[in-house]
C-alpha positions, 0 to 999 in steps of 0.5 A, a space after each residue: 921727722 925720721 921719714 922726712 930725713 930718710 927721704 932727703 938722704 935718699 932723694 938724690 939716689 931715687 932721682 938718679 934711678 928715675 932719670 936713668 929709667 926715664 932716659 931708657 924709656 923716652 931717650 936721652 935727648 928728651 930727658 935732657 930737654 925735660 931737665 933743661 925746660 923744668 930748670 928754666 921754668 923753675 928759675 923763672 918762677 923763683 925770679 918772678 914770684 914775688 914781683 908779680 904778686 906785688 904788681 898784682 897787689 898794686 893793681 888791686 889797690 889802685 882799682 879797688 882800694 884793697 891790695 893784698 898779697 897772697 903770701 902762701 901762694 908766693 911762697 908756694 910758687 918760690 918753693 915750687 920753682 926751687 923744686 923745678 930747678 932741681 933735676 929729677 922727676 920727683 922734685 918736678 912732681 912736687 914743684 908742679 903740685 906747689 905751682 898749680 893752685 888747684 893741685 896745691 889746694 887738693 894736696 893740702 886738703 888731703 894732707 890736712 884730712 890725714 893729719 886731722 884723722 891722725 889727731 882724732 885717732 890719737 885722742 880717741 874722739 873729737 873731745 880733747 878739751 881742757 875738761 875732757 876726762 876721756 869718758 863720755 858724759 864726764 863733763 859738766 853741762 850748763 843749760 840756760 841763757 847767759 843772763 841767767 848765770 851770775 858769778 858767785 863772787 866777783 873775785 871768783 869768776 870760775 865758779 858760777 851758780 844759777 840765778 833763780 830770781 828770773 823764774 
């Protein structure tokens, strides 16, 4: 969380430095046109993300009987449009990733893989269940068929015993 707040605080400074570098590399007019084009595209995306999704859902409903709205896609297009509306190469890059479905899936998959790896490393393995003590082989293992296992007392469903009547 601290990294994110630091990024948000320094993002305008980073954007300004990158815009100046971009202006020096490709020229002032090209940089200005880039800012205007991405701003117009972002405003258009923000305005049309919801209505386009609703129209697509209505068409699907009329054709197939099932109309579904991709809420995550609509939110990603709206947020991507907002990022494109803000001037600067970093926010434009984030906006482009959010707006393009292939890049969005790729970035989300990479983020999810990183989070999963972090969880596995923190817990020390793939365990972490309610009965996991952290030692290999420390859990109870019950083998057999479901109909072989009966509750000991109907009021005590947590305790089970093996039913030998079927053998």
